[in-house]
C-alpha positions, 0 to 999 in steps of 0.5 A: 516502480510497480515491480519495485513496490512489490518486492522487499529490498533483499529480493530485488535480485536476478534469482527472484521469480517475479523479476525473471517473469518481468524480464522475460515479458520485456525481453531483457535479462533478469540481471538488467531488471535487478540493476534497474531496481537497485538504481531505483532503490538508491533514490528511496529515502528509507534505504538512504537513511539505513545506508543500504541504498541501491547502485549509485548510478541511477539515470536521469530518467530514474530520477525523473520518474521517482520525482514524478511519483513523489509529486503525483502519486495518484496519477503515476500509481494508476499508470504504473499499475495499468502498465504492469497489468498490460505487460503481465496480462493480469486480469484482476481488475477486469474480473472485479468489474465483471462482477458489478458491470451490470450496475455501472455505466462506462465512466463508473466502470473506469473509476472502479478500475482506476480505484482497484489499480491504486489499491493494488499499488498501495497494498503491494508494500504490505504483501497483501496482508492486513498490517494488524491481523495478518489477514491475507484475503485480498477481497477483505483488505483496504488501503486505509488512508490516514489523511482522508481522501476528501481532505487531501486529494494529492495524497490519495495514492501516496503509500506513506499516507495509509495502512493495509487493514482488513475491512472491519478495522479500516472502518474503525480506523476511519471513524477514529475508534482505533489508532496507533501510538508513537510505537505503532501499537494499537489503541482502542477507544473505550466505546469498543470496550465498555459494557457487556460487549459480544465476544467477537467485538472483544477479540477483534478490538480490546484483546488486540490492544497494544498489538504492534502494526506490521510495517511495510517493506516500502514506504513506512506510514507518515509519522506526522500523519499518524500523529494528526490521526491520534488527535481525533482519536475517540478515547 
């Protein structure tokens, strides 16, 4: 699932570099990994709706894993990222913890690692780019939840319950100073546009109004959740 979320559907083939790297680590062929990705894709409602789903012979285990993710994104995404990191020998989470380790106790370090894993899983579908501005600096990107963590714990890691935004626009989104209309175009609160505002504020908000959100290659934002977010928009 971690690999599936990282790759656009058209790149889930045996020629893909990452597919080959994963196959080598698992001592399997790239073709077998590609077929497994196709089986997972056949369970993805977005591809089913478009008529471009994967192979029709997904296994009982494939369906079980897919269902478990739908039931508990937070737990499964964390496990998925931990497994992928262990397989590939990635150290991104450890490097992050090293930066703040002197400030935290063991339980806090564990929580930071888990949060970073969930963030990595979430942002993979957006190819680690801000969906509004295109900023591609990982340290500036945030998994912006449409339905806040505090309101619905079960949707904390649900990739349909969020957008990949940079830190500035994430904060504005969280404060309902920006939102997106039915066509995924940016709406900006008058609070950010009125009066003698700085040039940076204007270029960051007013001048971007109407910009269309870049949708992810996996798990498009929940339309109904965005509708609820608009109801709290500060116009």
